[in-house]
N, C-alpha and C positions, 0 to 999 in steps of 0.2 A: 273821117274818124278823128276824134280829139287826141292830141298828143300831150295834153296837160299832165304833168307828173306831180303827185303829192310831195310836199317837202315838209321839213321839220316845223315850218311855220303854218302849215295847214291847220285851221282852227279845229276841225274835227279830230285830226290826229292828236292835237294837243289835249283835247278833252279825254281821249282814250288813254294817253300816256299819264295824265294826271290821276287816272283811276276811275273806273265805273263798276257798279254792281249790276248784274243781270239777273232778273227774277223771272223764272219760267212760269208762264201762265197757262201752259198746255197740260192736258191730261195724258197719262201714259196709255197707249193703245193696248188693250188686253182683250182676249176672247172672253165673252161673258160680261163685259162692263155694261153699266146701265146706259140706255139710249132710248130715243123715241121709238115706239112700236110701229111707226109709219115708214121706217127705213130698213133696208137690208142690214144685217148685223156684220160686225167685224169678225173675221176668223183667220187665225194664223196657225200654220203647221210647218213641220220640217220634213220635206220629202226625202232629204238625204241628211243623215246624221254622221258624225265622226265614227269611223269604223265600218260603216256600210260598204265603203269602197276604200281600199288602201292601195296607194301607188307602190311601185317597186322600191322606191327610195324611202318608204315609210310614211310619206305624206298622206294626209287625209283632209277632206273639206266637207263642210256642211252648208246647206242652203235652205232657203225659206220659200213659202208661198203664202200669199194673203188673198183673201176675197173680202170685199168690203163695200158697203154703201159709201157715198161721199158725205153723208151727214151723220158721222159717228165720231165719238170722242169730242175733243175740242175742234170745232169746225166753223167754216164761214158759209153763209148762204149767198149765192150769186143772185143777181136780179132776175134770172130766169126761173128761180125756185118757186115763185108764187105768181098767180094771175088773179084777176078779179073781173067778173063779168066778161070773161074771154080775152082780157087784155093784160099784157105785162107792162112794165115801166116804159114810158114813152109812147104808149098806145099801140105797141106791137101786138099783132094777133097771135095769141098763145098757141092755137092749134096749128096754124101755118108755120110758125117758128119751129115747131117740133118735128116737122116732116123731115125724114132722113135720120132721125134719132140723135140730133145734136142741136144745141141752141147756139147758133153762130153769133148772134148779135149781143146776147146778154149772158153768155156762159162764163164759168169761173175763170177761163183763160183771159177774159177782158179785165179782170181786177188787177190793177197795177200793184207792185210791192208797196207796202205802207211803211212810212217812217213819219209819224205824226206826233203832235202833242196828245198825250193820253191823260185822262182824268178818271179817277176812281171815286164814285159816289157810294160811300159806305153807309147803307141805310140802317142795318142793325146797330152800328156804333152810335148813330144818331138817336136811336130809340132806346139805347141801353139794353140791348138784347144780344144773345149769341147768334140767333138767326131769326128772320121773319117767320111768322107762322105760315103753315100751309094755306094756300089760297089767298094770302094777304095781297091786296092791291097796293103797289107802290105809287103813291099819288103825286100829282104835280107839286103839291105842298112839300112832300118829302124831298123831291128832287131839288126844289128851290132852297129849302132849308139846308140841305147837305152842301150845296154850292156856297151858301152864305157862311155857314159855320166853319167850313174847311178853307174858305178863301180861295176857291177854285171855280170861278165862273166858267161856264161852257160857251165856247165860241165856234165860229165857222171853221170847218176842216178838222175839228177835234175828233178823237175816238173816245167815246164815253163808255166806261165799264161800270155796271151797276152790280154791287155786291148785296145779295140778300142773305148771305150766310148759309144758304141751302147747299152750297158746295161741300160743306163739312159732312154731309150725309152721303157723299158719292160712293163710299165703300159699302153702303147698304143699298143695293140696287132698288129694292121695292120701295124703301123710304124715299129715295132720291127721285124716282119716277113719280111718286105721289098720287097714284091713281085714285085712292080714296080720300086722302087728306087735301088734295090740291097742292099747287106749287106757287110760291110767291113770285111777283114780277109786276112790271108796268102793264097797263092796259091801254086802251085807245087814247085816252087823254094824255098819259105820260109819253106815249110814242109821238103824239102831235107836238108836245112841248119840245121834245128832242129835235124833231124835224124843223120846227120853227127857228132853231138856232143854227141850222145849216151844218150839222155834224156830218162827218164823212162815214163813220161807222159806229155801231153800238154793240155792246156785248153784255153778257150776264153769266152767272155761275149756275144756270139751270139749263135744261135741255130744250126749252121752247122760248127762251128769252122773256116772254110775257107771262102774266098771271094765268094759271090754270085753275079753274074753279074745282072745288071738291067733287069728285065723281064725274067731272065734266070732260076729262081727257083733253084731246087736241081738237075737239069739235069746232071751236071758234077761236080764230087767231087774228083779231083785228089789228094788233100792232104790226104784224107781218105785212098786212095790206098797206097800212099807213107808211111804213118805212120802205119796204121793197118796191111796191107797185106805184105808190103815189109820189114818193120823193127820191127814189134811187139811193137809199141808204143801206149799206151792208149790215148784216146781223151776224154776230159771232156768239156761239152757244157753247155751254158746258166748259166754261173757263174755270181755272183754278185760281181764285183770287185770295186765298187764305194767307199765303206768305206775303203778298203785296200789302194786305191790310195789316198784318202783324208787324210789318216793317214801318208802318205809319206813313207810307208813300201814297199821296193823293194826286200827285202830278209827276209825269215822267215822259220819257220818249218811248213811244209804242212802235214796235217793229213786228210786221207780219208779212209773210209771203205764202200765198196759196200754191198748191200743186198746180202746174200748168196743164190741166186736163182739158183738152179742147171740147167745148160744147157742154160741159158738165154743169149741173145745178148747184154744186157746192164742192168743198174740199176740206179734208182734215188739215189742221194747221197747228203750228207750235209757236204761239205769239210770245213776245218778250217785252218786259218792261225794263228799260235801261235808265239807271239813275246814277248820279255822281256818288262816288264812294265816300 
């Protein structure tokens, strides 16, 4: 065990003492919030409320119960989430890996806490729009132009967050899910472009990361295949990127820790963008 003790000269402590701003990129978990129809919903209740039981000294306590899928709210996809032609990342047999009800090799418990360089690619800002249109495909040209105009090239080990502006519709569940309109996002070509740069993880302000065609739903998700199965790149969905974009922050320290759920295919998360004050 290391006995190293942080001192006043520790560079990280000096940065904190100089002042940092923390921008929350996670959605508040609420019963009834919009989410993919493919996953169990989040539900929260109070089995005990104040006053249901009062102790002799007048004290009372309340407690909670939640039931939830792991792909609700802002969440991360583990590499066990998707397979293609019977194989998960690294050629692991998807059926055999699921025997016993846990994904030992690629479950969310295998995702190490992240503290990485984060890059925000703000596509509607590039296009002079409030948000991309439903079903709009964010192209390789869009991604490259955003990098160039922002001065934020994407490199190995980065976490790249793609803002479509669709997150501004989150409070209108039907509009955000976009069943009829479709949802903007990258498709296979954009995912391949990200993978070629060796990124550690990607994220977006939509529930499926990639483009959903109008009336197409979640029938085809080629970006998930490219990223999770072929390249081992994590996907973060339903991010809240509005405050980060409004602050004009395009480069930052990205912090994320999944719940340590053994064998799970994903986890709700509360990611942070940390920037100098």
